[in-house]
DOVO-583759 format. One record per atom (N, C-alpha, C, CB): residue in one letter; residue number from 0; atom name; x, y, z; chain. Coordinates in nm, 2 decimals. Glycine has a CB too. Layout:
REM residues N
SITE r   k  a      u      v      w c
SITE a NUM CA      X      Y      Z A
...
//
This chain:
REM residues 147
SITE r   k  a      u      v      w c
SITE m   0  N  27.91  22.96  -4.03 A
SITE m   0 CA  27.89  22.87  -4.14 A
SITE m   0  C  27.74  22.81  -4.14 A
SITE m   0 CB  27.99  22.75  -4.13 A
SITE h   1  N  27.70  22.76  -4.02 A
SITE h   1 CA  27.56  22.71  -4.02 A
SITE h   1  C  27.46  22.81  -4.06 A
SITE h   1 CB  27.53  22.66  -3.87 A
SITE r   2  N  27.48  22.94  -4.02 A
SITE r   2 CA  27.38  23.04  -4.06 A
SITE r   2  C  27.37  23.06  -4.21 A
SITE r   2 CB  27.41  23.17  -3.98 A
SITE t   3  N  27.49  23.06  -4.27 A
SITE t   3 CA  27.50  23.08  -4.42 A
SITE t   3  C  27.42  22.97  -4.49 A
SITE t   3 CB  27.64  23.08  -4.46 A
SITE f   4  N  27.43  22.85  -4.46 A
SITE f   4 CA  27.36  22.74  -4.53 A
SITE f   4  C  27.21  22.74  -4.48 A
SITE f   4 CB  27.42  22.61  -4.50 A
SITE m   5  N  27.18  22.78  -4.36 A
SITE m   5 CA  27.04  22.79  -4.32 A
SITE m   5  C  26.97  22.90  -4.40 A
SITE m   5 CB  27.03  22.82  -4.17 A
SITE q   6  N  27.04  23.00  -4.44 A
SITE q   6 CA  26.98  23.11  -4.53 A
SITE q   6  C  26.95  23.05  -4.66 A
SITE q   6 CB  27.08  23.22  -4.54 A
SITE e   7  N  27.03  22.95  -4.71 A
SITE e   7 CA  27.00  22.88  -4.83 A
SITE e   7  C  26.87  22.80  -4.82 A
SITE e   7 CB  27.12  22.80  -4.88 A
SITE a   8  N  26.86  22.73  -4.70 A
SITE a   8 CA  26.74  22.65  -4.67 A
SITE a   8  C  26.62  22.74  -4.67 A
SITE a   8 CB  26.76  22.57  -4.54 A
SITE l   9  N  26.64  22.86  -4.61 A
SITE l   9 CA  26.52  22.96  -4.60 A
SITE l   9  C  26.48  23.01  -4.74 A
SITE l   9 CB  26.56  23.08  -4.51 A
SITE a  10  N  26.58  23.02  -4.83 A
SITE a  10 CA  26.55  23.06  -4.97 A
SITE a  10  C  26.46  22.95  -5.03 A
SITE a  10 CB  26.68  23.08  -5.05 A
SITE e  11  N  26.49  22.82  -5.00 A
SITE e  11 CA  26.41  22.71  -5.05 A
SITE e  11  C  26.27  22.72  -4.99 A
SITE e  11 CB  26.48  22.58  -5.02 A
SITE a  12  N  26.26  22.75  -4.86 A
SITE a  12 CA  26.13  22.76  -4.79 A
SITE a  12  C  26.05  22.87  -4.86 A
SITE a  12 CB  26.15  22.79  -4.64 A
SITE r  13  N  26.11  22.98  -4.90 A
SITE r  13 CA  26.04  23.09  -4.97 A
SITE r  13  C  25.98  23.04  -5.10 A
SITE r  13 CB  26.13  23.21  -4.98 A
SITE l  14  N  26.06  22.95  -5.17 A
SITE l  14 CA  26.01  22.90  -5.30 A
SITE l  14  C  25.88  22.82  -5.27 A
SITE l  14 CB  26.11  22.81  -5.36 A
SITE a  15  N  25.88  22.74  -5.16 A
SITE a  15 CA  25.76  22.66  -5.12 A
SITE a  15  C  25.64  22.76  -5.10 A
SITE a  15 CB  25.79  22.58  -5.00 A
SITE l  16  N  25.67  22.86  -5.02 A
SITE l  16 CA  25.57  22.96  -4.99 A
SITE l  16  C  25.51  23.02  -5.12 A
SITE l  16 CB  25.62  23.07  -4.90 A
SITE a  17  N  25.59  23.06  -5.21 A
SITE a  17 CA  25.55  23.12  -5.34 A
SITE a  17  C  25.46  23.02  -5.42 A
SITE a  17 CB  25.67  23.16  -5.42 A
SITE s  18  N  25.47  22.89  -5.39 A
SITE s  18 CA  25.39  22.79  -5.46 A
SITE s  18  C  25.26  22.75  -5.38 A
SITE s  18 CB  25.47  22.66  -5.49 A
SITE g  19  N  25.25  22.81  -5.27 A
SITE g  19 CA  25.13  22.78  -5.18 A
SITE g  19  C  25.15  22.66  -5.09 A
SITE g  19 CB  25.01  22.76  -5.26 A
SITE e  20  N  25.28  22.62  -5.08 A
SITE e  20 CA  25.31  22.50  -5.00 A
SITE e  20  C  25.35  22.55  -4.86 A
SITE e  20 CB  25.43  22.42  -5.06 A
SITE v  21  N  25.35  22.46  -4.76 A
SITE v  21 CA  25.40  22.49  -4.63 A
SITE v  21  C  25.55  22.53  -4.65 A
SITE v  21 CB  25.38  22.37  -4.53 A
SITE p  22  N  25.59  22.65  -4.60 A
SITE p  22 CA  25.73  22.70  -4.62 A
SITE p  22  C  25.84  22.63  -4.54 A
SITE p  22 CB  25.73  22.84  -4.60 A
SITE v  23  N  25.88  22.51  -4.59 A
SITE v  23 CA  25.99  22.44  -4.54 A
SITE v  23  C  26.09  22.42  -4.65 A
SITE v  23 CB  25.95  22.30  -4.47 A
SITE g  24  N  26.22  22.45  -4.62 A
SITE g  24 CA  26.33  22.43  -4.72 A
SITE g  24  C  26.44  22.35  -4.66 A
SITE g  24 CB  26.37  22.56  -4.77 A
SITE a  25  N  26.52  22.29  -4.75 A
SITE a  25 CA  26.64  22.21  -4.70 A
SITE a  25  C  26.75  22.22  -4.81 A
SITE a  25 CB  26.59  22.07  -4.68 A
SITE v  26  N  26.87  22.21  -4.76 A
SITE v  26 CA  26.98  22.19  -4.85 A
SITE v  26  C  27.08  22.08  -4.79 A
SITE v  26 CB  27.06  22.32  -4.87 A
SITE v  27  N  27.14  22.01  -4.87 A
SITE v  27 CA  27.24  21.91  -4.83 A
SITE v  27  C  27.38  21.97  -4.87 A
SITE v  27 CB  27.22  21.77  -4.89 A
SITE v  28  N  27.47  21.97  -4.78 A
SITE v  28 CA  27.61  22.03  -4.80 A
SITE v  28  C  27.71  21.92  -4.78 A
SITE v  28 CB  27.63  22.15  -4.71 A
SITE l  29  N  27.81  21.92  -4.87 A
SITE l  29 CA  27.92  21.83  -4.85 A
SITE l  29  C  28.05  21.91  -4.89 A
SITE l  29 CB  27.91  21.70  -4.94 A
SITE d  30  N  28.15  21.91  -4.80 A
SITE d  30 CA  28.27  21.98  -4.83 A
SITE d  30  C  28.25  22.13  -4.87 A
SITE d  30 CB  28.35  21.91  -4.94 A
SITE g  31  N  28.15  22.19  -4.80 A
SITE g  31 CA  28.12  22.33  -4.83 A
SITE g  31  C  28.05  22.36  -4.95 A
SITE g  31 CB  28.25  22.41  -4.83 A
SITE e  32  N  28.00  22.26  -5.02 A
SITE e  32 CA  27.92  22.28  -5.14 A
SITE e  32  C  27.78  22.22  -5.13 A
SITE e  32 CB  27.99  22.21  -5.26 A
SITE i  33  N  27.68  22.30  -5.18 A
SITE i  33 CA  27.54  22.25  -5.18 A
SITE i  33  C  27.53  22.14  -5.29 A
SITE i  33 CB  27.44  22.36  -5.19 A
SITE i  34  N  27.49  22.02  -5.25 A
SITE i  34 CA  27.48  21.91  -5.35 A
SITE i  34  C  27.33  21.87  -5.36 A
SITE i  34 CB  27.56  21.80  -5.31 A
SITE g  35  N  27.24  21.93  -5.28 A
SITE g  35 CA  27.10  21.89  -5.29 A
SITE g  35  C  27.02  22.00  -5.24 A
SITE g  35 CB  27.07  21.76  -5.22 A
SITE r  36  N  26.91  22.03  -5.30 A
SITE r  36 CA  26.81  22.14  -5.26 A
SITE r  36  C  26.67  22.08  -5.26 A
SITE r  36 CB  26.82  22.26  -5.34 A
SITE g  37  N  26.59  22.13  -5.17 A
SITE g  37 CA  26.45  22.09  -5.18 A
SITE g  37  C  26.36  22.18  -5.10 A
SITE g  37 CB  26.43  21.95  -5.13 A
SITE h  38  N  26.24  22.19  -5.14 A
SITE h  38 CA  26.14  22.26  -5.06 A
SITE h  38  C  26.01  22.18  -5.07 A
SITE h  38 CB  26.12  22.41  -5.11 A
SITE n  39  N  25.92  22.20  -4.97 A
SITE n  39 CA  25.80  22.12  -4.97 A
SITE n  39  C  25.72  22.13  -5.10 A
SITE n  39 CB  25.71  22.17  -4.85 A
SITE q  40  N  25.68  22.01  -5.15 A
SITE q  40 CA  25.60  22.01  -5.27 A
SITE q  40  C  25.49  21.90  -5.26 A
SITE q  40 CB  25.70  21.97  -5.39 A
SITE r  41  N  25.44  21.88  -5.14 A
SITE r  41 CA  25.34  21.78  -5.13 A
SITE r  41  C  25.21  21.81  -5.21 A
SITE r  41 CB  25.30  21.76  -4.98 A
SITE e  42  N  25.17  21.93  -5.20 A
SITE e  42 CA  25.05  21.97  -5.28 A
SITE e  42  C  25.08  21.97  -5.43 A
SITE e  42 CB  25.00  22.11  -5.23 A
SITE t  43  N  25.19  22.03  -5.47 A
SITE t  43 CA  25.23  22.04  -5.61 A
SITE t  43  C  25.24  21.90  -5.67 A
SITE t  43 CB  25.36  22.11  -5.63 A
SITE q  44  N  25.31  21.81  -5.61 A
SITE q  44 CA  25.33  21.68  -5.66 A
SITE q  44  C  25.23  21.57  -5.62 A
SITE q  44 CB  25.47  21.63  -5.61 A
SITE k  45  N  25.13  21.62  -5.54 A
SITE k  45 CA  25.03  21.52  -5.49 A
SITE k  45  C  25.10  21.40  -5.43 A
SITE k  45 CB  24.93  21.48  -5.60 A
SITE d  46  N  25.20  21.42  -5.35 A
SITE d  46 CA  25.29  21.31  -5.30 A
SITE d  46  C  25.31  21.34  -5.15 A
SITE d  46 CB  25.42  21.31  -5.38 A
SITE p  47  N  25.27  21.25  -5.06 A
SITE p  47 CA  25.29  21.27  -4.92 A
SITE p  47  C  25.44  21.26  -4.88 A
SITE p  47 CB  25.21  21.17  -4.84 A
SITE t  48  N  25.52  21.21  -4.96 A
SITE t  48 CA  25.67  21.20  -4.93 A
SITE t  48  C  25.75  21.32  -4.98 A
SITE t  48 CB  25.73  21.07  -4.98 A
SITE a  49  N  25.68  21.41  -5.05 A
SITE a  49 CA  25.76  21.53  -5.11 A
SITE a  49  C  25.79  21.64  -5.01 A
SITE a  49 CB  25.67  21.58  -5.23 A
SITE h  50  N  25.85  21.60  -4.90 A
SITE h  50 CA  25.90  21.69  -4.80 A
SITE h  50  C  26.03  21.75  -4.84 A
SITE h  50 CB  25.91  21.62  -4.66 A
SITE a  51  N  26.06  21.87  -4.79 A
SITE a  51 CA  26.18  21.94  -4.83 A
SITE a  51  C  26.31  21.85  -4.81 A
SITE a  51 CB  26.20  22.07  -4.75 A
SITE e  52  N  26.31  21.78  -4.70 A
SITE e  52 CA  26.43  21.70  -4.67 A
SITE e  52  C  26.44  21.58  -4.77 A
SITE e  52 CB  26.42  21.65  -4.52 A
SITE m  53  N  26.33  21.52  -4.79 A
SITE m  53 CA  26.33  21.40  -4.88 A
SITE m  53  C  26.38  21.45  -5.02 A
SITE m  53 CB  26.19  21.34  -4.89 A
SITE l  54  N  26.34  21.56  -5.07 A
SITE l  54 CA  26.37  21.60  -5.20 A
SITE l  54  C  26.52  21.64  -5.21 A
SITE l  54 CB  26.28  21.72  -5.25 A
SITE a  55  N  26.57  21.71  -5.10 A
SITE a  55 CA  26.71  21.75  -5.10 A
SITE a  55  C  26.80  21.63  -5.09 A
SITE a  55 CB  26.73  21.84  -4.98 A
SITE i  56  N  26.76  21.53  -5.01 A
SITE i  56 CA  26.84  21.41  -4.99 A
SITE i  56  C  26.84  21.33  -5.13 A
SITE i  56 CB  26.78  21.32  -4.88 A
SITE r  57  N  26.73  21.32  -5.19 A
SITE r  57 CA  26.72  21.25  -5.32 A
SITE r  57  C  26.82  21.32  -5.42 A
SITE r  57 CB  26.58  21.25  -5.38 A
SITE e  58  N  26.81  21.45  -5.43 A
SITE e  58 CA  26.90  21.52  -5.52 A
SITE e  58  C  27.05  21.50  -5.49 A
SITE e  58 CB  26.86  21.67  -5.52 A
SITE a  59  N  27.08  21.50  -5.36 A
SITE a  59 CA  27.22  21.48  -5.32 A
SITE a  59  C  27.27  21.34  -5.36 A
SITE a  59 CB  27.24  21.51  -5.17 A
SITE a  60  N  27.18  21.24  -5.34 A
SITE a  60 CA  27.21  21.10  -5.37 A
SITE a  60  C  27.24  21.09  -5.52 A
SITE a  60 CB  27.10  21.01  -5.32 A
SITE r  61  N  27.15  21.15  -5.60 A
SITE r  61 CA  27.17  21.15  -5.75 A
SITE r  61  C  27.30  21.22  -5.79 A
SITE r  61 CB  27.05  21.22  -5.82 A
SITE y  62  N  27.33  21.33  -5.72 A
SITE y  62 CA  27.45  21.41  -5.75 A
SITE y  62  C  27.58  21.32  -5.72 A
SITE y  62 CB  27.46  21.54  -5.67 A
SITE l  63  N  27.58  21.25  -5.61 A
SITE l  63 CA  27.69  21.17  -5.57 A
SITE l  63  C  27.69  21.03  -5.64 A
SITE l  63 CB  27.70  21.15  -5.42 A
SITE n  64  N  27.57  20.99  -5.69 A
SITE n  64 CA  27.55  20.86  -5.75 A
SITE n  64  C  27.57  20.75  -5.65 A
SITE n  64 CB  27.64  20.84  -5.87 A
SITE r  65  N  27.52  20.78  -5.53 A
SITE r  65 CA  27.52  20.68  -5.42 A
SITE r  65  C  27.42  20.71  -5.32 A
SITE r  65 CB  27.66  20.66  -5.36 A
SITE w  66  N  27.37  20.62  -5.24 A
SITE w  66 CA  27.27  20.64  -5.14 A
SITE w  66  C  27.33  20.68  -5.01 A
SITE w  66 CB  27.18  20.52  -5.12 A
SITE r  67  N  27.46  20.65  -4.98 A
SITE r  67 CA  27.52  20.69  -4.86 A
SITE r  67  C  27.57  20.83  -4.87 A
SITE r  67 CB  27.64  20.59  -4.82 A
SITE l  68  N  27.52  20.92  -4.78 A
SITE l  68 CA  27.56  21.06  -4.78 A
SITE l  68  C  27.66  21.08  -4.67 A
SITE l  68 CB  27.44  21.15  -4.78 A
SITE t  69  N  27.75  20.99  -4.64 A
SITE t  69 CA  27.84  21.00  -4.53 A
SITE t  69  C  27.92  21.14  -4.54 A
SITE t  69 CB  27.94  20.89  -4.54 A
SITE n  70  N  27.94  21.20  -4.43 A
SITE n  70 CA  28.00  21.33  -4.41 A
SITE n  70  C  27.92  21.45  -4.46 A
SITE n  70 CB  28.13  21.32  -4.49 A
SITE a  71  N  27.80  21.43  -4.51 A
SITE a  71 CA  27.72  21.54  -4.56 A
SITE a  71  C  27.64  21.59  -4.44 A
SITE a  71 CB  27.63  21.50  -4.67 A
SITE t  72  N  27.59  21.72  -4.45 A
SITE t  72 CA  27.51  21.79  -4.35 A
SITE t  72  C  27.38  21.83  -4.42 A
SITE t  72 CB  27.58  21.91  -4.29 A
SITE l  73  N  27.27  21.80  -4.35 A
SITE l  73 CA  27.14  21.85  -4.40 A
SITE l  73  C  27.10  21.97  -4.31 A
SITE l  73 CB  27.03  21.74  -4.38 A
SITE y  74  N  27.07  22.08  -4.38 A
SITE y  74 CA  27.01  22.20  -4.32 A
SITE y  74  C  26.87  22.21  -4.36 A
SITE y  74 CB  27.09  22.33  -4.37 A
SITE v  75  N  26.78  22.22  -4.26 A
SITE v  75 CA  26.64  22.23  -4.28 A
SITE v  75  C  26.57  22.33  -4.19 A
SITE v  75 CB  26.57  22.09  -4.27 A
SITE t  76  N  26.48  22.40  -4.24 A
SITE t  76 CA  26.42  22.51  -4.16 A
SITE t  76  C  26.33  22.46  -4.05 A
SITE t  76 CB  26.34  22.60  -4.25 A
SITE l  77  N  26.28  22.34  -4.05 A
SITE l  77 CA  26.19  22.28  -3.95 A
SITE l  77  C  26.24  22.15  -3.91 A
SITE l  77 CB  26.04  22.27  -4.01 A
SITE e  78  N  26.23  22.12  -3.78 A
SITE e  78 CA  26.26  21.99  -3.72 A
SITE e  78  C  26.20  21.88  -3.80 A
SITE e  78 CB  26.22  21.98  -3.57 A
SITE p  79  N  26.27  21.78  -3.85 A
SITE p  79 CA  26.22  21.67  -3.93 A
SITE p  79  C  26.11  21.59  -3.86 A
SITE p  79 CB  26.33  21.59  -3.98 A
SITE c  80  N  26.02  21.54  -3.94 A
SITE c  80 CA  25.92  21.45  -3.89 A
SITE c  80  C  25.98  21.31  -3.88 A
SITE c  80 CB  25.79  21.45  -3.99 A
SITE p  81  N  25.90  21.21  -3.83 A
SITE p  81 CA  25.96  21.07  -3.82 A
SITE p  81  C  26.00  21.01  -3.96 A
SITE p  81 CB  25.85  20.98  -3.76 A
SITE m  82  N  25.92  21.04  -4.06 A
SITE m  82 CA  25.96  20.99  -4.20 A
SITE m  82  C  26.10  21.04  -4.24 A
SITE m  82 CB  25.85  21.02  -4.30 A
SITE c  83  N  26.11  21.17  -4.23 A
SITE c  83 CA  26.24  21.24  -4.27 A
SITE c  83  C  26.35  21.20  -4.18 A
SITE c  83 CB  26.22  21.39  -4.28 A
SITE a  84  N  26.33  21.19  -4.05 A
SITE a  84 CA  26.43  21.15  -3.95 A
SITE a  84  C  26.48  21.01  -3.99 A
SITE a  84 CB  26.38  21.15  -3.81 A
SITE g  85  N  26.39  20.92  -4.03 A
SITE g  85 CA  26.43  20.79  -4.07 A
SITE g  85  C  26.52  20.79  -4.19 A
SITE g  85 CB  26.31  20.70  -4.09 A
SITE v  86  N  26.49  20.87  -4.29 A
SITE v  86 CA  26.57  20.88  -4.41 A
SITE v  86  C  26.71  20.94  -4.38 A
SITE v  86 CB  26.50  20.97  -4.51 A
SITE i  87  N  26.71  21.04  -4.29 A
SITE i  87 CA  26.84  21.10  -4.25 A
SITE i  87  C  26.93  20.99  -4.19 A
SITE i  87 CB  26.82  21.21  -4.14 A
SITE v  88  N  26.88  20.90  -4.11 A
SITE v  88 CA  26.96  20.79  -4.05 A
SITE v  88  C  27.00  20.69  -4.16 A
SITE v  88 CB  26.88  20.72  -3.94 A
SITE n  89  N  26.90  20.65  -4.25 A
SITE n  89 CA  26.93  20.56  -4.35 A
SITE n  89  C  27.02  20.61  -4.46 A
SITE n  89 CB  26.80  20.52  -4.42 A
SITE a  90  N  27.03  20.74  -4.48 A
SITE a  90 CA  27.12  20.80  -4.58 A
SITE a  90  C  27.26  20.82  -4.52 A
SITE a  90 CB  27.07  20.93  -4.63 A
SITE r  91  N  27.27  20.79  -4.39 A
SITE r  91 CA  27.40  20.80  -4.32 A
SITE r  91  C  27.46  20.95  -4.32 A
SITE r  91 CB  27.50  20.71  -4.38 A
SITE l  92  N  27.36  21.04  -4.31 A
SITE l  92 CA  27.41  21.18  -4.30 A
SITE l  92  C  27.49  21.20  -4.17 A
SITE l  92 CB  27.29  21.28  -4.30 A
SITE r  93  N  27.59  21.28  -4.18 A
SITE r  93 CA  27.68  21.30  -4.06 A
SITE r  93  C  27.61  21.39  -3.96 A
SITE r  93 CB  27.81  21.36  -4.10 A
SITE r  94  N  27.55  21.50  -4.01 A
SITE r  94 CA  27.49  21.59  -3.92 A
SITE r  94  C  27.36  21.65  -3.98 A
SITE r  94 CB  27.59  21.70  -3.88 A
SITE l  95  N  27.28  21.70  -3.88 A
SITE l  95 CA  27.15  21.77  -3.91 A
SITE l  95  C  27.16  21.90  -3.84 A
SITE l  95 CB  27.03  21.68  -3.87 A
SITE v  96  N  27.12  22.00  -3.91 A
SITE v  96 CA  27.11  22.14  -3.86 A
SITE v  96  C  26.97  22.18  -3.89 A
SITE v  96 CB  27.22  22.24  -3.92 A
SITE f  97  N  26.89  22.22  -3.79 A
SITE f  97 CA  26.75  22.27  -3.82 A
SITE f  97  C  26.72  22.39  -3.74 A
SITE f  97 CB  26.65  22.16  -3.78 A
SITE g  98  N  26.62  22.47  -3.79 A
SITE g  98 CA  26.58  22.59  -3.73 A
SITE g  98  C  26.47  22.59  -3.63 A
SITE g  98 CB  26.54  22.69  -3.84 A
SITE a  99  N  26.35  22.58  -3.68 A
SITE a  99 CA  26.23  22.58  -3.59 A
SITE a  99  C  26.20  22.44  -3.53 A
SITE a  99 CB  26.11  22.64  -3.66 A
SITE y 100  N  26.15  22.44  -3.41 A
SITE y 100 CA  26.10  22.32  -3.35 A
SITE y 100  C  25.96  22.29  -3.40 A
SITE y 100 CB  26.11  22.32  -3.20 A
SITE d 101  N  25.93  22.16  -3.40 A
SITE d 101 CA  25.79  22.11  -3.44 A
SITE d 101  C  25.73  22.03  -3.33 A
SITE d 101 CB  25.80  22.03  -3.57 A
SITE s 102  N  25.65  22.10  -3.25 A
SITE s 102 CA  25.59  22.03  -3.13 A
SITE s 102  C  25.49  21.93  -3.17 A
SITE s 102 CB  25.52  22.14  -3.04 A
SITE k 103  N  25.44  21.92  -3.29 A
SITE k 103 CA  25.34  21.82  -3.33 A
SITE k 103  C  25.40  21.70  -3.40 A
SITE k 103 CB  25.24  21.89  -3.41 A
SITE a 104  N  25.51  21.72  -3.47 A
SITE a 104 CA  25.56  21.61  -3.55 A
SITE a 104  C  25.72  21.60  -3.54 A
SITE a 104 CB  25.52  21.63  -3.69 A
SITE g 105  N  25.78  21.68  -3.46 A
SITE g 105 CA  25.93  21.68  -3.45 A
SITE g 105  C  25.98  21.55  -3.40 A
SITE g 105 CB  25.98  21.79  -3.37 A
SITE a 106  N  26.07  21.48  -3.48 A
SITE a 106 CA  26.12  21.35  -3.44 A
SITE a 106  C  26.27  21.36  -3.41 A
SITE a 106 CB  26.09  21.25  -3.55 A
SITE v 107  N  26.32  21.48  -3.37 A
SITE v 107 CA  26.46  21.49  -3.34 A
SITE v 107  C  26.48  21.54  -3.19 A
SITE v 107 CB  26.53  21.59  -3.43 A
SITE i 108  N  26.39  21.63  -3.15 A
SITE i 108 CA  26.39  21.67  -3.01 A
SITE i 108  C  26.25  21.68  -2.95 A
SITE i 108 CB  26.45  21.81  -3.00 A
SITE s 109  N  26.16  21.74  -3.02 A
SITE s 109 CA  26.02  21.77  -2.96 A
SITE s 109  C  25.94  21.65  -2.92 A
SITE s 109 CB  25.94  21.84  -3.07 A
SITE l 110  N  25.93  21.55  -3.00 A
SITE l 110 CA  25.85  21.43  -2.96 A
SITE l 110  C  25.93  21.31  -2.93 A
SITE l 110 CB  25.75  21.40  -3.07 A
SITE m 111  N  26.04  21.30  -3.00 A
SITE m 111 CA  26.13  21.18  -2.99 A
SITE m 111  C  26.26  21.22  -3.05 A
SITE m 111 CB  26.07  21.05  -3.05 A
SITE n 112  N  26.36  21.13  -3.05 A
SITE n 112 CA  26.49  21.16  -3.11 A
SITE n 112  C  26.53  21.03  -3.19 A
SITE n 112 CB  26.59  21.19  -3.01 A
SITE l 113  N  26.48  21.02  -3.31 A
SITE l 113 CA  26.51  20.91  -3.39 A
SITE l 113  C  26.66  20.91  -3.45 A
SITE l 113 CB  26.42  20.90  -3.51 A
SITE v 114  N  26.71  21.03  -3.47 A
SITE v 114 CA  26.84  21.04  -3.53 A
SITE v 114  C  26.96  21.01  -3.44 A
SITE v 114 CB  26.86  21.18  -3.59 A
SITE q 115  N  26.93  21.00  -3.31 A
SITE q 115 CA  27.03  20.97  -3.21 A
SITE q 115  C  26.99  20.85  -3.12 A
SITE q 115 CB  27.06  21.09  -3.13 A
SITE d 116  N  26.91  20.77  -3.17 A
SITE d 116 CA  26.87  20.65  -3.10 A
SITE d 116  C  26.98  20.55  -3.12 A
SITE d 116 CB  26.73  20.60  -3.15 A
SITE r 117  N  27.05  20.51  -3.01 A
SITE r 117 CA  27.16  20.42  -3.02 A
SITE r 117  C  27.12  20.28  -3.06 A
SITE r 117 CB  27.23  20.42  -2.88 A
SITE r 118  N  26.99  20.25  -3.06 A
SITE r 118 CA  26.95  20.12  -3.11 A
SITE r 118  C  26.96  20.10  -3.26 A
SITE r 118 CB  26.81  20.09  -3.06 A
SITE l 119  N  26.96  20.22  -3.33 A
SITE l 119 CA  26.97  20.22  -3.47 A
SITE l 119  C  27.11  20.21  -3.52 A
SITE l 119 CB  26.91  20.35  -3.53 A
SITE n 120  N  27.13  20.18  -3.65 A
SITE n 120 CA  27.27  20.16  -3.70 A
SITE n 120  C  27.35  20.28  -3.73 A
SITE n 120 CB  27.26  20.07  -3.82 A
SITE h 121  N  27.30  20.40  -3.70 A
SITE h 121 CA  27.37  20.52  -3.73 A
SITE h 121  C  27.33  20.63  -3.63 A
SITE h 121 CB  27.34  20.57  -3.88 A
SITE f 122  N  27.42  20.72  -3.60 A
SITE f 122 CA  27.40  20.83  -3.50 A
SITE f 122  C  27.44  20.96  -3.57 A
SITE f 122 CB  27.49  20.81  -3.38 A
SITE v 123  N  27.35  21.05  -3.57 A
SITE v 123 CA  27.36  21.18  -3.64 A
SITE v 123  C  27.39  21.29  -3.54 A
SITE v 123 CB  27.23  21.22  -3.72 A
SITE e 124  N  27.49  21.38  -3.57 A
SITE e 124 CA  27.51  21.50  -3.49 A
SITE e 124  C  27.40  21.60  -3.52 A
SITE e 124 CB  27.65  21.57  -3.52 A
SITE v 125  N  27.35  21.67  -3.41 A
SITE v 125 CA  27.24  21.76  -3.43 A
SITE v 125  C  27.27  21.89  -3.37 A
SITE v 125 CB  27.11  21.70  -3.36 A
SITE y 126  N  27.24  22.00  -3.45 A
SITE y 126 CA  27.25  22.14  -3.41 A
SITE y 126  C  27.12  22.20  -3.43 A
SITE y 126 CB  27.37  22.22  -3.49 A
SITE d 127  N  27.05  22.24  -3.33 A
SITE d 127 CA  26.91  22.29  -3.34 A
SITE d 127  C  26.90  22.43  -3.31 A
SITE d 127 CB  26.83  22.21  -3.24 A
SITE g 128  N  26.79  22.49  -3.35 A
SITE g 128 CA  26.76  22.63  -3.32 A
SITE g 128  C  26.84  22.73  -3.40 A
SITE g 128 CB  26.78  22.66  -3.18 A
SITE i 129  N  26.90  22.69  -3.51 A
SITE i 129 CA  26.98  22.78  -3.59 A
SITE i 129  C  26.89  22.87  -3.68 A
SITE i 129 CB  27.08  22.70  -3.69 A
SITE c 130  N  26.89  23.00  -3.66 A
SITE c 130 CA  26.80  23.09  -3.73 A
SITE c 130  C  26.66  23.06  -3.69 A
SITE c 130 CB  26.82  23.09  -3.88 A
SITE q 131  N  26.64  23.02  -3.57 A
SITE q 131 CA  26.51  22.97  -3.52 A
SITE q 131  C  26.40  23.07  -3.54 A
SITE q 131 CB  26.51  22.93  -3.38 A
SITE d 132  N  26.42  23.20  -3.50 A
SITE d 132 CA  26.32  23.30  -3.51 A
SITE d 132  C  26.27  23.32  -3.66 A
SITE d 132 CB  26.37  23.43  -3.45 A
SITE e 133  N  26.37  23.33  -3.75 A
SITE e 133 CA  26.33  23.35  -3.89 A
SITE e 133  C  26.26  23.23  -3.95 A
SITE e 133 CB  26.46  23.38  -3.97 A
SITE c 134  N  26.30  23.11  -3.91 A
SITE c 134 CA  26.23  22.99  -3.96 A
SITE c 134  C  26.09  22.98  -3.91 A
SITE c 134 CB  26.32  22.87  -3.92 A
SITE a 135  N  26.08  23.01  -3.78 A
SITE a 135 CA  25.95  23.00  -3.72 A
SITE a 135  C  25.85  23.10  -3.77 A
SITE a 135 CB  25.96  23.01  -3.56 A
SITE a 136  N  25.90  23.23  -3.79 A
SITE a 136 CA  25.82  23.34  -3.84 A
SITE a 136  C  25.76  23.31  -3.97 A
SITE a 136 CB  25.90  23.47  -3.84 A
SITE l 137  N  25.84  23.25  -4.06 A
SITE l 137 CA  25.79  23.21  -4.19 A
SITE l 137  C  25.67  23.11  -4.18 A
SITE l 137 CB  25.90  23.15  -4.28 A
SITE l 138  N  25.68  23.02  -4.10 A
SITE l 138 CA  25.58  22.92  -4.08 A
SITE l 138  C  25.46  22.98  -4.01 A
SITE l 138 CB  25.63  22.80  -4.00 A
SITE q 139  N  25.48  23.06  -3.91 A
SITE q 139 CA  25.37  23.12  -3.84 A
SITE q 139  C  25.29  23.22  -3.93 A
SITE q 139 CB  25.42  23.20  -3.71 A
SITE d 140  N  25.36  23.29  -4.01 A
SITE d 140 CA  25.29  23.38  -4.10 A
SITE d 140  C  25.21  23.31  -4.20 A
SITE d 140 CB  25.39  23.47  -4.18 A
SITE f 141  N  25.26  23.20  -4.25 A
SITE f 141 CA  25.19  23.11  -4.35 A
SITE f 141  C  25.06  23.06  -4.29 A
SITE f 141 CB  25.28  23.00  -4.40 A
SITE f 142  N  25.07  23.00  -4.17 A
SITE f 142 CA  24.95  22.95  -4.10 A
SITE f 142  C  24.85  23.05  -4.06 A
SITE f 142 CB  24.99  22.86  -3.99 A
SITE h 143  N  24.90  23.17  -4.02 A
SITE h 143 CA  24.81  23.28  -3.98 A
SITE h 143  C  24.73  23.33  -4.10 A
SITE h 143 CB  24.90  23.40  -3.93 A
SITE e 144  N  24.79  23.33  -4.22 A
SITE e 144 CA  24.72  23.37  -4.35 A
SITE e 144  C  24.61  23.27  -4.38 A
SITE e 144 CB  24.82  23.38  -4.46 A
SITE l 145  N  24.64  23.14  -4.35 A
SITE l 145 CA  24.54  23.04  -4.38 A
SITE l 145  C  24.41  23.05  -4.30 A
SITE l 145 CB  24.59  22.90  -4.36 A
SITE r 146  N  24.42  23.11  -4.18 A
SITE r 146 CA  24.31  23.12  -4.09 A
SITE r 146  C  24.23  23.24  -4.12 A
SITE r 146 CB  24.35  23.13  -3.95 A
//
């Protein structure tokens, strides 16, 4: 099941790539249904908050007509940054599933763990490394082409 929805997140990442954006994609799933999709659009929107996770979470909240995404799962191709990890907690997502690790900005495992910090008001289940090789290759190829 995790692999199936991660493939949907990868499809979103490919949309970002086609737009010249860093290829990160995300989907929010509730009861086996995708209720939010997003891919990086920082350059396109000229918006530093237009990360894949943020856009998918916003769409899911609009779909449900509420900010609490209780029992929903976020699938994202790259480990979330501190900003996105904070939104994951604040949106009360039940679980996070991510693919590639981010040694420079990862706020779930790599640098810190905001989504499971017991001092905060919500704790998120985490499943990491799902389709890791495919997620990482997409990013590595993108940055290799830039050089």
